[in-house]
N, CA, C and O atoms as CSV, one atom per row, in Angstrom:
chain,resi,resn,atom,element,x,y,z
A,1,MET,N,N,16.611,-56.157,-15.394
A,1,MET,CA,C,16.650,-55.285,-14.236
A,1,MET,C,C,18.053,-54.680,-14.121
A,1,MET,O,O,19.050,-55.376,-14.314
A,2,THR,N,N,18.123,-53.418,-13.816
A,2,THR,CA,C,19.396,-52.716,-13.702
A,2,THR,C,C,20.119,-53.123,-12.422
A,2,THR,O,O,19.521,-53.178,-11.348
A,3,GLN,N,N,21.401,-53.403,-12.552
A,3,GLN,CA,C,22.229,-53.753,-11.410
A,3,GLN,C,C,22.563,-52.493,-10.612
A,3,GLN,O,O,22.663,-51.403,-11.175
A,4,LYS,N,N,22.731,-52.646,-9.331
A,4,LYS,CA,C,23.189,-51.549,-8.478
A,4,LYS,C,C,24.714,-51.487,-8.533
A,4,LYS,O,O,25.364,-52.399,-9.045
A,5,ASN,N,N,25.266,-50.419,-8.009
A,5,ASN,CA,C,26.716,-50.259,-7.893
A,5,ASN,C,C,27.440,-50.211,-9.228
A,5,ASN,O,O,28.531,-50.767,-9.359
A,6,VAL,N,N,26.856,-49.563,-10.208
A,6,VAL,CA,C,27.525,-49.339,-11.488
A,6,VAL,C,C,27.927,-47.873,-11.538
A,6,VAL,O,O,27.148,-46.990,-11.181
A,7,GLU,N,N,29.156,-47.627,-11.988
A,7,GLU,CA,C,29.655,-46.260,-12.102
A,7,GLU,C,C,30.103,-45.963,-13.526
A,7,GLU,O,O,30.648,-46.816,-14.225
A,8,VAL,N,N,29.853,-44.729,-13.925
A,8,VAL,CA,C,30.378,-44.176,-15.166
A,8,VAL,C,C,31.318,-43.060,-14.747
A,8,VAL,O,O,30.900,-42.093,-14.111
A,9,LEU,N,N,32.587,-43.196,-15.103
A,9,LEU,CA,C,33.591,-42.180,-14.785
A,9,LEU,C,C,33.947,-41.457,-16.071
A,9,LEU,O,O,34.293,-42.090,-17.068
A,10,VAL,N,N,33.864,-40.146,-16.055
A,10,VAL,CA,C,34.149,-39.343,-17.246
A,10,VAL,C,C,35.324,-38.422,-16.955
A,10,VAL,O,O,35.327,-37.687,-15.967
A,11,CYS,N,N,36.323,-38.475,-17.833
A,11,CYS,CA,C,37.477,-37.584,-17.709
A,11,CYS,C,C,37.049,-36.170,-18.093
A,11,CYS,O,O,36.684,-35.922,-19.242
A,12,THR,N,N,37.093,-35.255,-17.148
A,12,THR,CA,C,36.659,-33.882,-17.412
A,12,THR,C,C,37.803,-32.972,-17.848
A,12,THR,O,O,37.569,-31.814,-18.195
A,13,LYS,N,N,39.020,-33.469,-17.836
A,13,LYS,CA,C,40.175,-32.659,-18.247
A,13,LYS,C,C,40.483,-32.778,-19.735
A,13,LYS,O,O,41.319,-32.038,-20.254
A,14,CYS,N,N,39.819,-33.696,-20.424
A,14,CYS,CA,C,40.111,-33.947,-21.830
A,14,CYS,C,C,39.877,-32.711,-22.696
A,14,CYS,O,O,38.867,-32.018,-22.565
A,15,ARG,N,N,40.822,-32.459,-23.568
A,15,ARG,CA,C,40.706,-31.368,-24.544
A,15,ARG,C,C,40.337,-31.909,-25.920
A,15,ARG,O,O,40.065,-31.134,-26.837
A,16,ARG,N,N,40.325,-33.229,-26.072
A,16,ARG,CA,C,40.061,-33.899,-27.347
A,16,ARG,C,C,41.020,-33.414,-28.429
A,16,ARG,O,O,40.654,-33.334,-29.602
A,17,GLY,N,N,42.249,-33.092,-28.029
A,17,GLY,CA,C,43.271,-32.673,-28.970
A,17,GLY,C,C,43.107,-31.264,-29.503
A,17,GLY,O,O,43.811,-30.863,-30.430
A,18,LEU,N,N,42.191,-30.514,-28.932
A,18,LEU,CA,C,41.900,-29.170,-29.430
A,18,LEU,C,C,42.573,-28.097,-28.579
A,18,LEU,O,O,42.654,-28.239,-27.359
A,19,PRO,N,N,43.056,-27.025,-29.209
A,19,PRO,CA,C,43.522,-25.889,-28.414
A,19,PRO,C,C,42.300,-25.184,-27.826
A,19,PRO,O,O,41.262,-25.093,-28.481
A,20,LEU,N,N,42.418,-24.696,-26.620
A,20,LEU,CA,C,41.297,-24.025,-25.977
A,20,LEU,C,C,41.668,-22.597,-25.619
A,20,LEU,O,O,42.786,-22.311,-25.192
A,21,GLU,N,N,40.723,-21.729,-25.801
A,21,GLU,CA,C,40.880,-20.350,-25.351
A,21,GLU,C,C,40.690,-20.319,-23.833
A,21,GLU,O,O,40.018,-21.179,-23.266
A,22,GLU,N,N,41.284,-19.329,-23.191
A,22,GLU,CA,C,41.122,-19.200,-21.747
A,22,GLU,C,C,39.641,-19.058,-21.406
A,22,GLU,O,O,38.919,-18.274,-22.023
A,23,GLY,N,N,39.205,-19.822,-20.422
A,23,GLY,CA,C,37.812,-19.772,-19.991
A,23,GLY,C,C,36.878,-20.688,-20.771
A,23,GLY,O,O,35.716,-20.853,-20.400
A,24,GLU,N,N,37.380,-21.285,-21.850
A,24,GLU,CA,C,36.554,-22.187,-22.651
A,24,GLU,C,C,36.418,-23.535,-21.935
A,24,GLU,O,O,37.381,-24.031,-21.351
A,25,THR,N,N,35.236,-24.115,-21.982
A,25,THR,CA,C,34.985,-25.389,-21.317
A,25,THR,C,C,35.596,-26.536,-22.113
A,25,THR,O,O,35.412,-26.629,-23.327
A,26,ARG,N,N,36.308,-27.387,-21.436
A,26,ARG,CA,C,36.947,-28.535,-22.084
A,26,ARG,C,C,35.891,-29.517,-22.582
A,26,ARG,O,O,34.838,-29.655,-21.959
A,27,PRO,N,N,36.157,-30.202,-23.698
A,27,PRO,CA,C,35.206,-31.190,-24.208
A,27,PRO,C,C,34.857,-32.275,-23.188
A,27,PRO,O,O,33.714,-32.728,-23.134
A,28,GLY,N,N,35.829,-32.694,-22.383
A,28,GLY,CA,C,35.544,-33.705,-21.357
A,28,GLY,C,C,34.527,-33.204,-20.340
A,28,GLY,O,O,33.629,-33.944,-19.936
A,29,GLN,N,N,34.667,-31.955,-19.931
A,29,GLN,CA,C,33.698,-31.369,-18.995
A,29,GLN,C,C,32.338,-31.232,-19.670
A,29,GLN,O,O,31.305,-31.464,-19.042
A,30,GLN,N,N,32.336,-30.855,-20.952
A,30,GLN,CA,C,31.074,-30.760,-21.692
A,30,GLN,C,C,30.394,-32.123,-21.771
A,30,GLN,O,O,29.177,-32.220,-21.619
A,31,LEU,N,N,31.176,-33.178,-22.009
A,31,LEU,CA,C,30.615,-34.526,-22.057
A,31,LEU,C,C,29.975,-34.872,-20.716
A,31,LEU,O,O,28.847,-35.363,-20.669
A,32,PHE,N,N,30.691,-34.618,-19.635
A,32,PHE,CA,C,30.145,-34.899,-18.307
A,32,PHE,C,C,28.865,-34.097,-18.064
A,32,PHE,O,O,27.869,-34.639,-17.584
A,33,ASP,N,N,28.897,-32.827,-18.392
A,33,ASP,CA,C,27.721,-31.966,-18.187
A,33,ASP,C,C,26.530,-32.454,-19.011
A,33,ASP,O,O,25.399,-32.471,-18.526
A,34,ASN,N,N,26.786,-32.848,-20.248
A,34,ASN,CA,C,25.704,-33.338,-21.108
A,34,ASN,C,C,25.131,-34.656,-20.595
A,34,ASN,O,O,23.919,-34.865,-20.644
A,35,LEU,N,N,25.986,-35.540,-20.107
A,35,LEU,CA,C,25.505,-36.801,-19.540
A,35,LEU,C,C,24.724,-36.554,-18.254
A,35,LEU,O,O,23.732,-37.232,-17.986
A,36,THR,N,N,25.167,-35.591,-17.465
A,36,THR,CA,C,24.442,-35.232,-16.247
A,36,THR,C,C,23.044,-34.732,-16.600
A,36,THR,O,O,22.062,-35.132,-15.975
A,37,ALA,N,N,22.955,-33.859,-17.600
A,37,ALA,CA,C,21.654,-33.324,-18.020
A,37,ALA,C,C,20.760,-34.414,-18.591
A,37,ALA,O,O,19.548,-34.408,-18.372
A,38,GLN,N,N,21.355,-35.347,-19.320
A,38,GLN,CA,C,20.599,-36.439,-19.942
A,38,GLN,C,C,20.108,-37.434,-18.892
A,38,GLN,O,O,19.018,-37.992,-19.015
A,39,GLY,N,N,20.920,-37.648,-17.863
A,39,GLY,CA,C,20.581,-38.601,-16.818
A,39,GLY,C,C,21.102,-39.990,-17.140
A,39,GLY,O,O,21.379,-40.312,-18.296
A,40,VAL,N,N,21.231,-40.804,-16.107
A,40,VAL,CA,C,21.690,-42.181,-16.236
A,40,VAL,C,C,20.632,-43.102,-15.642
A,40,VAL,O,O,19.788,-42.650,-14.868
A,41,PRO,N,N,20.662,-44.384,-15.991
A,41,PRO,CA,C,19.662,-45.318,-15.459
A,41,PRO,C,C,19.718,-45.417,-13.936
A,41,PRO,O,O,20.735,-45.104,-13.317
A,42,ASP,N,N,18.620,-45.852,-13.351
A,42,ASP,CA,C,18.595,-46.109,-11.910
A,42,ASP,C,C,19.695,-47.096,-11.554
A,42,ASP,O,O,19.953,-48.043,-12.297
A,43,GLY,N,N,20.335,-46.876,-10.427
A,43,GLY,CA,C,21.401,-47.758,-9.979
A,43,GLY,C,C,22.754,-47.434,-10.562
A,43,GLY,O,O,23.738,-48.105,-10.251
A,44,VAL,N,N,22.827,-46.405,-11.412
A,44,VAL,CA,C,24.091,-46.005,-12.032
A,44,VAL,C,C,24.490,-44.646,-11.484
A,44,VAL,O,O,23.663,-43.740,-11.384
A,45,THR,N,N,25.751,-44.510,-11.133
A,45,THR,CA,C,26.289,-43.248,-10.627
A,45,THR,C,C,27.238,-42.665,-11.660
A,45,THR,O,O,28.115,-43.364,-12.168
A,46,LEU,N,N,27.069,-41.402,-11.970
A,46,LEU,CA,C,27.938,-40.682,-12.896
A,46,LEU,C,C,28.912,-39.845,-12.076
A,46,LEU,O,O,28.500,-39.063,-11.219
A,47,LYS,N,N,30.216,-40.016,-12.344
A,47,LYS,CA,C,31.247,-39.282,-11.607
A,47,LYS,C,C,32.235,-38.655,-12.573
A,47,LYS,O,O,32.539,-39.219,-13.624
A,48,SER,N,N,32.731,-37.485,-12.208
A,48,SER,CA,C,33.811,-36.870,-12.984
A,48,SER,C,C,35.139,-37.257,-12.344
A,48,SER,O,O,35.244,-37.407,-11.126
A,49,VAL,N,N,36.150,-37.416,-13.197
A,49,VAL,CA,C,37.500,-37.686,-12.715
A,49,VAL,C,C,38.441,-36.711,-13.402
A,49,VAL,O,O,38.171,-36.253,-14.512
A,50,GLU,N,N,39.537,-36.400,-12.742
A,50,GLU,CA,C,40.479,-35.402,-13.247
A,50,GLU,C,C,41.207,-35.841,-14.507
A,50,GLU,O,O,41.407,-35.029,-15.411
A,51,CYS,N,N,41.607,-37.102,-14.590
A,51,CYS,CA,C,42.345,-37.548,-15.765
A,51,CYS,C,C,42.358,-39.066,-15.814
A,51,CYS,O,O,42.571,-39.725,-14.796
A,52,LEU,N,N,42.130,-39.616,-16.990
A,52,LEU,CA,C,42.206,-41.058,-17.194
A,52,LEU,C,C,43.479,-41.444,-17.964
A,52,LEU,O,O,43.642,-42.602,-18.348
A,53,SER,N,N,44.370,-40.485,-18.186
A,53,SER,CA,C,45.636,-40.719,-18.896
A,53,SER,C,C,45.422,-41.407,-20.238
A,53,SER,O,O,46.164,-42.315,-20.613
A,54,ASN,N,N,44.408,-40.963,-20.946
A,54,ASN,CA,C,44.103,-41.491,-22.264
A,54,ASN,C,C,43.978,-40.322,-23.247
A,54,ASN,O,O,43.133,-40.329,-24.143
A,55,CYS,N,N,44.819,-39.345,-23.059
A,55,CYS,CA,C,44.704,-38.064,-23.755
A,55,CYS,C,C,44.744,-38.174,-25.280
A,55,CYS,O,O,44.112,-37.376,-25.972
A,56,SER,N,N,45.462,-39.129,-25.796
A,56,SER,CA,C,45.577,-39.249,-27.249
A,56,SER,C,C,44.343,-39.903,-27.878
A,56,SER,O,O,44.254,-39.996,-29.102
A,57,GLN,N,N,43.407,-40.349,-27.067
A,57,GLN,CA,C,42.228,-41.049,-27.570
A,57,GLN,C,C,40.940,-40.255,-27.372
A,57,GLN,O,O,39.874,-40.851,-27.213
A,58,GLY,N,N,41.011,-38.946,-27.379
A,58,GLY,CA,C,39.814,-38.117,-27.256
A,58,GLY,C,C,39.173,-38.236,-25.895
A,58,GLY,O,O,39.807,-38.692,-24.943
A,59,CYS,N,N,37.918,-37.828,-25.794
A,59,CYS,CA,C,37.222,-37.926,-24.512
A,59,CYS,C,C,37.094,-39.395,-24.134
A,59,CYS,O,O,36.849,-40.257,-24.978
A,60,SER,N,N,37.268,-39.655,-22.834
A,60,SER,CA,C,37.270,-41.034,-22.355
A,60,SER,C,C,36.346,-41.202,-21.164
A,60,SER,O,O,36.074,-40.266,-20.412
A,61,MET,N,N,35.873,-42.438,-21.023
A,61,MET,CA,C,35.025,-42.792,-19.889
A,61,MET,C,C,35.303,-44.232,-19.480
A,61,MET,O,O,35.871,-45.019,-20.237
A,62,VAL,N,N,34.885,-44.548,-18.266
A,62,VAL,CA,C,35.021,-45.890,-17.724
A,62,VAL,C,C,33.647,-46.377,-17.306
A,62,VAL,O,O,32.853,-45.618,-16.750
A,63,LEU,N,N,33.367,-47.648,-17.574
A,63,LEU,CA,C,32.191,-48.328,-17.028
A,63,LEU,C,C,32.718,-49.377,-16.069
A,63,LEU,O,O,33.528,-50.222,-16.452
A,64,ARG,N,N,32.264,-49.331,-14.820
A,64,ARG,CA,C,32.690,-50.335,-13.857
A,64,ARG,C,C,31.562,-50.629,-12.885
A,64,ARG,O,O,30.683,-49.800,-12.651
A,65,GLY,N,N,31.608,-51.819,-12.331
A,65,GLY,CA,C,30.588,-52.214,-11.378
A,65,GLY,C,C,31.068,-53.365,-10.524
A,65,GLY,O,O,31.982,-54.100,-10.898
A,66,SER,N,N,30.452,-53.507,-9.396
A,66,SER,CA,C,30.795,-54.561,-8.451
A,66,SER,C,C,30.633,-55.934,-9.110
A,66,SER,O,O,29.550,-56.275,-9.586
A,67,GLY,N,N,31.716,-56.718,-9.136
A,67,GLY,CA,C,31.696,-58.049,-9.715
A,67,GLY,C,C,31.635,-58.068,-11.236
A,67,GLY,O,O,31.373,-59.116,-11.827
A,68,LYS,N,N,31.870,-56.933,-11.875
A,68,LYS,CA,C,31.781,-56.832,-13.335
A,68,LYS,C,C,33.150,-56.511,-13.944
A,68,LYS,O,O,34.034,-55.962,-13.286
A,69,TRP,N,N,33.289,-56.871,-15.211
A,69,TRP,CA,C,34.434,-56.410,-15.979
A,69,TRP,C,C,34.345,-54.897,-16.092
A,69,TRP,O,O,33.249,-54.339,-16.152
A,70,THR,N,N,35.485,-54.236,-16.119
A,70,THR,CA,C,35.562,-52.786,-16.286
A,70,THR,C,C,36.012,-52.489,-17.707
A,70,THR,O,O,36.879,-53.177,-18.247
A,71,TYR,N,N,35.420,-51.459,-18.317
A,71,TYR,CA,C,35.761,-51.062,-19.680
A,71,TYR,C,C,36.170,-49.595,-19.713
A,71,TYR,O,O,35.576,-48.758,-19.033
A,72,VAL,N,N,37.192,-49.293,-20.512
A,72,VAL,CA,C,37.595,-47.918,-20.791
A,72,VAL,C,C,37.290,-47.666,-22.260
A,72,VAL,O,O,37.736,-48.413,-23.131
A,73,TYR,N,N,36.530,-46.612,-22.530
A,73,TYR,CA,C,36.173,-46.243,-23.903
A,73,TYR,C,C,36.734,-44.869,-24.213
A,73,TYR,O,O,36.768,-43.988,-23.354
A,74,GLY,N,N,37.174,-44.696,-25.455
A,74,GLY,CA,C,37.739,-43.425,-25.885
A,74,GLY,C,C,37.117,-42.921,-27.166
A,74,GLY,O,O,36.148,-43.480,-27.681
A,75,ASN,N,N,37.705,-41.844,-27.669
A,75,ASN,CA,C,37.252,-41.185,-28.895
A,75,ASN,C,C,35.787,-40.775,-28.824
A,75,ASN,O,O,35.068,-40.812,-29.822
A,76,LEU,N,N,35.358,-40.383,-27.627
A,76,LEU,CA,C,33.970,-39.963,-27.447
A,76,LEU,C,C,33.833,-38.473,-27.763
A,76,LEU,O,O,34.723,-37.678,-27.462
A,77,HIS,N,N,32.733,-38.119,-28.359
A,77,HIS,CA,C,32.439,-36.720,-28.650
A,77,HIS,C,C,31.391,-36.239,-27.647
A,77,HIS,O,O,30.463,-36.968,-27.298
A,78,GLU,N,N,31.556,-35.032,-27.206
A,78,GLU,CA,C,30.724,-34.487,-26.126
A,78,GLU,C,C,29.249,-34.299,-26.484
A,78,GLU,O,O,28.416,-34.156,-25.589
A,79,THR,N,N,28.912,-34.298,-27.774
A,79,THR,CA,C,27.501,-34.164,-28.140
A,79,THR,C,C,27.009,-35.309,-29.021
A,79,THR,O,O,25.880,-35.768,-28.844
A,80,SER,N,N,27.814,-35.777,-29.955
A,80,SER,CA,C,27.311,-36.741,-30.927
A,80,SER,C,C,27.281,-38.188,-30.432
A,80,SER,O,O,26.690,-39.038,-31.097
A,81,HIS,N,N,27.895,-38.494,-29.292
A,81,HIS,CA,C,27.901,-39.866,-28.798
A,81,HIS,C,C,27.013,-40.082,-27.571
A,81,HIS,O,O,27.089,-41.137,-26.942
A,82,LEU,N,N,26.187,-39.119,-27.224
A,82,LEU,CA,C,25.369,-39.241,-26.015
A,82,LEU,C,C,24.407,-40.421,-26.082
A,82,LEU,O,O,24.250,-41.138,-25.094
A,83,ASP,N,N,23.763,-40.636,-27.222
A,83,ASP,CA,C,22.825,-41.760,-27.345
A,83,ASP,C,C,23.555,-43.095,-27.261
A,83,ASP,O,O,23.071,-44.026,-26.618
A,84,ALA,N,N,24.713,-43.196,-27.904
A,84,ALA,CA,C,25.495,-44.438,-27.842
A,84,ALA,C,C,25.948,-44.709,-26.416
A,84,ALA,O,O,25.920,-45.854,-25.967
A,85,ILE,N,N,26.361,-43.681,-25.705
A,85,ILE,CA,C,26.781,-43.848,-24.316
A,85,ILE,C,C,25.604,-44.316,-23.471
A,85,ILE,O,O,25.746,-45.247,-22.677
A,86,ALA,N,N,24.440,-43.683,-23.632
A,86,ALA,CA,C,23.262,-44.075,-22.860
A,86,ALA,C,C,22.902,-45.535,-23.111
A,86,ALA,O,O,22.598,-46.273,-22.174
A,87,GLU,N,N,22.936,-45.946,-24.365
A,87,GLU,CA,C,22.629,-47.333,-24.719
A,87,GLU,C,C,23.654,-48.286,-24.113
A,87,GLU,O,O,23.290,-49.313,-23.540
A,88,GLY,N,N,24.933,-47.947,-24.239
A,88,GLY,CA,C,25.990,-48.804,-23.703
A,88,GLY,C,C,25.947,-48.927,-22.200
A,88,GLY,O,O,26.160,-50.012,-21.658
A,89,VAL,N,N,25.673,-47.824,-21.515
A,89,VAL,CA,C,25.579,-47.848,-20.050
A,89,VAL,C,C,24.401,-48.718,-19.619
A,89,VAL,O,O,24.526,-49.516,-18.690
A,90,GLU,N,N,23.278,-48.569,-20.279
A,90,GLU,CA,C,22.092,-49.363,-19.937
A,90,GLU,C,C,22.371,-50.859,-20.107
A,90,GLU,O,O,22.047,-51.653,-19.225
A,91,ARG,N,N,22.958,-51.236,-21.213
A,91,ARG,CA,C,23.245,-52.656,-21.463
A,91,ARG,C,C,24.282,-53.203,-20.488
A,91,ARG,O,O,24.177,-54.338,-20.024
A,92,TYR,N,N,25.275,-52.387,-20.187
A,92,TYR,CA,C,26.290,-52.792,-19.209
A,92,TYR,C,C,25.640,-52.987,-17.836
A,92,TYR,O,O,25.878,-53.996,-17.172
A,93,ALA,N,N,24.831,-52.034,-17.420
A,93,ALA,CA,C,24.193,-52.102,-16.106
A,93,ALA,C,C,23.289,-53.324,-15.993
A,93,ALA,O,O,23.172,-53.902,-14.913
A,94,GLN,N,N,22.655,-53.724,-17.078
A,94,GLN,CA,C,21.754,-54.875,-17.065
A,94,GLN,C,C,22.486,-56.205,-17.126
A,94,GLN,O,O,21.902,-57.248,-16.835
A,95,SER,N,N,23.762,-56.177,-17.502
A,95,SER,CA,C,24.520,-57.424,-17.600
A,95,SER,C,C,24.905,-57.911,-16.207
A,95,SER,O,O,25.070,-57.124,-15.275
A,96,GLU,N,N,25.041,-59.208,-16.095
A,96,GLU,CA,C,25.402,-59.781,-14.806
A,96,GLU,C,C,26.883,-59.587,-14.487
A,96,GLU,O,O,27.248,-59.313,-13.343
A,97,ASP,N,N,27.738,-59.732,-15.512
A,97,ASP,CA,C,29.184,-59.692,-15.285
A,97,ASP,C,C,29.889,-58.540,-16.001
A,97,ASP,O,O,31.117,-58.453,-15.987
A,98,GLY,N,N,29.106,-57.656,-16.630
A,98,GLY,CA,C,29.689,-56.531,-17.345
A,98,GLY,C,C,30.008,-56.824,-18.798
A,98,GLY,O,O,30.366,-55.919,-19.552
A,99,ILE,N,N,29.881,-58.079,-19.196
A,99,ILE,CA,C,30.175,-58.437,-20.581
A,99,ILE,C,C,28.882,-58.389,-21.388
A,99,ILE,O,O,27.987,-59.218,-21.222
A,100,VAL,N,N,28.815,-57.400,-22.258
A,100,VAL,CA,C,27.692,-57.268,-23.181
A,100,VAL,C,C,28.142,-57.924,-24.480
A,100,VAL,O,O,29.215,-57.600,-24.988
A,101,PRO,N,N,27.340,-58.846,-25.034
A,101,PRO,CA,C,27.748,-59.466,-26.296
A,101,PRO,C,C,28.141,-58.406,-27.330
A,101,PRO,O,O,27.491,-57.368,-27.454
A,102,TRP,N,N,29.219,-58.691,-28.068
A,102,TRP,CA,C,29.817,-57.715,-28.972
A,102,TRP,C,C,28.794,-57.083,-29.911
A,102,TRP,O,O,28.786,-55.863,-30.074
A,103,ARG,N,N,27.951,-57.871,-30.519
A,103,ARG,CA,C,26.963,-57.352,-31.479
A,103,ARG,C,C,25.871,-56.516,-30.818
A,103,ARG,O,O,25.164,-55.778,-31.504
A,104,GLU,N,N,25.722,-56.618,-29.509
A,104,GLU,CA,C,24.710,-55.847,-28.783
A,104,GLU,C,C,25.255,-54.523,-28.249
A,104,GLU,O,O,24.507,-53.718,-27.694
A,105,ARG,N,N,26.552,-54.304,-28.417
A,105,ARG,CA,C,27.160,-53.047,-27.969
A,105,ARG,C,C,26.929,-51.968,-29.020
A,105,ARG,O,O,26.862,-52.272,-30.211
A,106,PRO,N,N,26.809,-50.720,-28.597
A,106,PRO,CA,C,26.750,-49.648,-29.592
A,106,PRO,C,C,28.000,-49.703,-30.475
A,106,PRO,O,O,29.077,-50.071,-30.007
A,107,GLU,N,N,27.855,-49.343,-31.727
A,107,GLU,CA,C,28.971,-49.424,-32.669
A,107,GLU,C,C,30.203,-48.689,-32.153
A,107,GLU,O,O,31.320,-49.190,-32.284
A,108,HIS,N,N,30.014,-47.514,-31.570
A,108,HIS,CA,C,31.165,-46.762,-31.077
A,108,HIS,C,C,31.897,-47.545,-29.986
A,108,HIS,O,O,33.126,-47.503,-29.931
A,109,PHE,N,N,31.189,-48.242,-29.136
A,109,PHE,CA,C,31.825,-49.043,-28.093
A,109,PHE,C,C,32.590,-50.215,-28.695
A,109,PHE,O,O,33.656,-50.575,-28.194
A,110,ARG,N,N,32.067,-50.813,-29.757
A,110,ARG,CA,C,32.760,-51.938,-30.398
A,110,ARG,C,C,34.098,-51.503,-30.970
A,110,ARG,O,O,35.069,-52.258,-30.925
A,111,LYS,N,N,34.157,-50.287,-31.510
A,111,LYS,CA,C,35.354,-49.821,-32.214
A,111,LYS,C,C,36.310,-48.988,-31.363
A,111,LYS,O,O,37.417,-48.689,-31.810
A,112,ASN,N,N,35.916,-48.609,-30.157
A,112,ASN,CA,C,36.729,-47.684,-29.364
A,112,ASN,C,C,36.937,-48.125,-27.924
A,112,ASN,O,O,37.009,-47.297,-27.017
A,113,CYS,N,N,37.032,-49.424,-27.722
A,113,CYS,CA,C,37.343,-49.946,-26.394
A,113,CYS,C,C,38.863,-49.857,-26.209
A,113,CYS,O,O,39.623,-50.470,-26.958
A,114,ILE,N,N,39.287,-49.106,-25.229
A,114,ILE,CA,C,40.714,-48.912,-24.950
A,114,ILE,C,C,41.248,-50.052,-24.094
A,114,ILE,O,O,42.362,-50.532,-24.306
A,115,ALA,N,N,40.435,-50.485,-23.116
A,115,ALA,CA,C,40.866,-51.560,-22.227
A,115,ALA,C,C,39.657,-52.264,-21.629
A,115,ALA,O,O,38.592,-51.676,-21.445
A,116,ARG,N,N,39.861,-53.544,-21.332
A,116,ARG,CA,C,38.868,-54.348,-20.627
A,116,ARG,C,C,39.603,-54.983,-19.455
A,116,ARG,O,O,40.610,-55.664,-19.653
A,117,ILE,N,N,39.116,-54.770,-18.247
A,117,ILE,CA,C,39.817,-55.179,-17.036
A,117,ILE,C,C,38.942,-56.151,-16.248
A,117,ILE,O,O,37.774,-55.854,-15.995
A,118,PRO,N,N,39.485,-57.308,-15.856
A,118,PRO,CA,C,38.652,-58.269,-15.137
A,118,PRO,C,C,38.252,-57.754,-13.754
A,118,PRO,O,O,38.913,-56.893,-13.173
A,119,PRO,N,N,37.147,-58.311,-13.246
A,119,PRO,CA,C,36.705,-57.898,-11.910
A,119,PRO,C,C,37.735,-58.271,-10.833
A,119,PRO,O,O,38.476,-59.244,-10.968
A,120,LEU,N,N,37.756,-57.490,-9.793
A,120,LEU,CA,C,38.614,-57.774,-8.646
A,120,LEU,C,C,38.045,-58.998,-7.934
A,120,LEU,O,O,36.855,-59.042,-7.619
A,121,GLU,N,N,38.879,-59.969,-7.686
A,121,GLU,CA,C,38.418,-61.175,-6.998
A,121,GLU,C,C,38.563,-60.997,-5.496
A,121,GLU,O,O,39.544,-60.434,-5.011
A,122,ASP,N,N,37.571,-61.486,-4.774
A,122,ASP,CA,C,37.595,-61.371,-3.288
A,122,ASP,C,C,38.579,-62.328,-2.680
A,122,ASP,O,O,38.729,-62.367,-1.459
């Protein structure tokens, strides 16, 4: 069963190291838009954020939830990682504490975890 109060935060300012022409949509915004179109599991909220200060690691996102470990993932591509993101979000949302066994994580999540942050204690 999917846990409530899970958030996916996507950096929409990311350029993924690419020069952009004026008016061109940033890869981070494209990632957010594509995830919005794809949809997220019930109980999961998708939010855009201005900057995650992870600019050297491509497009970045955060998975966080009440009473769960928080994860920051990088090197995401706005089109080719959508299925991996969907799988990772689903498994994270279904976990009790946010810890998905390493072998059950999408390969991209296993290789591109920037940070793991313990839950805030009451």
